C-alpha angles and dihedrals in degrees: 000000000000111000115254121243101259096179115136136173118242122182088345091305119120111230123188088221137354094248114112134164108251116236096268144096090306093069103040104127144006096270094054094043094048092051089052093049090048089053091058107270112152094223145329137243101213115226111274115281129197143146090267113086112202127224102219131211129234123255098021106170136070134173139219111224138195124196107300095350111115088221139332094190137030132210118203126184095184118124127200125317110313095214127089121273097250092051091052090047091056093046093056093044090053088049093055094045094050096040106032095159093055120082117248115199112190111210113206138184128190133179097219136014095269091056093050093048093048093047090051092051093048095051091045092055093052091055106260113167098213138010123221118199111216101216094151118051102137096201103060117132090214120072086207089073142044128014094352085066094044091059092058113074096194091057092044089056098044093048090046088054091048091055092047087058091058101046148036087202124109108268123214116202108212109215130214118231088207091096134073100236113032090180091075101065089033091061089043092053090052091049088053094055107274119141103203144010130233121198148214121027118182123297123241111255156148107223097191152332129245100228097202093053095027090224129129117246140294091038115218109188095326095316140079142184149214110274145155125311123206142153135077094325093067098052097095091053090047091050092052091054093046090053094047092048092047091050096048107109093213090056093050110148093006107138116240129208111203122216133171133082100357107158103136140036086253092058090048092050092052092056089046091052092051093054110280114136091179131041131202126199136191119140094049089055090051087054104040107012132239094304090076085087088077093062091047091052097044096045093053088043092057093043091053093048091049093050095039094244115156102180124045088214088067089070096050109117096350091138097050095087090059090051105093143163112280091240090063096055118116104253096168098102150043125224110207122213120249119216115213100201093184087070098037117114093194095242093143096221095131092050092051098045091046095050097039098034109018140033104302090249098139123090113205122213101211095189096051096026095229132132129230130183128254095207091191092065100029113105094182095247089142096214085139095065091048095055094042109109093206121083117235091005098115112032135167112284137186124333130238121196116218120248110286095022124122118228115253140157112288120204110215 
């Protein structure tokens, strides 16, 4: 199959595809970024630069694991770029000179308005296409930078205005998820002069404890600290914020760059369908390398071919209309599970989970090791299908309308 044209406009800039390196360790210098662009990424968000030069710890990463999975979540204690400002500027300038058709987003972070304006001017001068303001890094050692700023709408607005004074380029405000209502600082950023929003940055976390040393991980000379969490585990939280930003009336037509747990083309498509026209990736690259972009491109290309979709932009936000408040959901029926005994391996997971964590609605045939349904007790929660280890063994069955409800067509 011929690959589909995945080009898309973001902030008025034409991108050959929506896949970008996120501002992180995966885009820390010219050599890394050049290798990524050669592999097929549409652009890069260079690791956040500033006047501040961090003094990093070792080790600085940890992972959240489950059973045989290498990691579902990832803890990162790194701060912004560890190189001097001038070095970073030269690296980005060289990138844009050697890859003029690729999109360069310069991520910046200041500690006051003067620094934000100066940084904006510097990256504009070297040919960056877009500026991203990092208002959200959760592991900065200074409260004048990072997620402490992102939780303060007044600072977000004033710093966005300071960046606008230093550039004519589109400005992305990168939001922190360490907040209840992300729409508030996002609106403040747009009021201050930002063009777009990116979300989410990492979530403050502790991934685990060393039981022998009684210290959180990773251990840095007998101590540890709260830091940023990313990876597949944060995707559901990221999708929630993307949907809320996309549906906020005051952010109508504001471009969104989606970040958080993108590992597969399906993950990427979920962000697109909820309103993201640009996607940023870090943790998946750390696991699989830059060549993962080939899977992202081919997967979405096949999907578009199968569905007869010509332009990627036609998929942006298509799922938003079906994401509604909980009080508007149809609560008038029950969908019973259907047990396909020919596929059942007799493990009993469904029975245990329903009895101990559900509504005791599964009857277990001990002799034949097969489940059956007690319809009087079943509420249609479908916990059984989620814990079943066999694909297509427990499916959606017949529908019962609750008392007083009229029968109607149900879309499952």
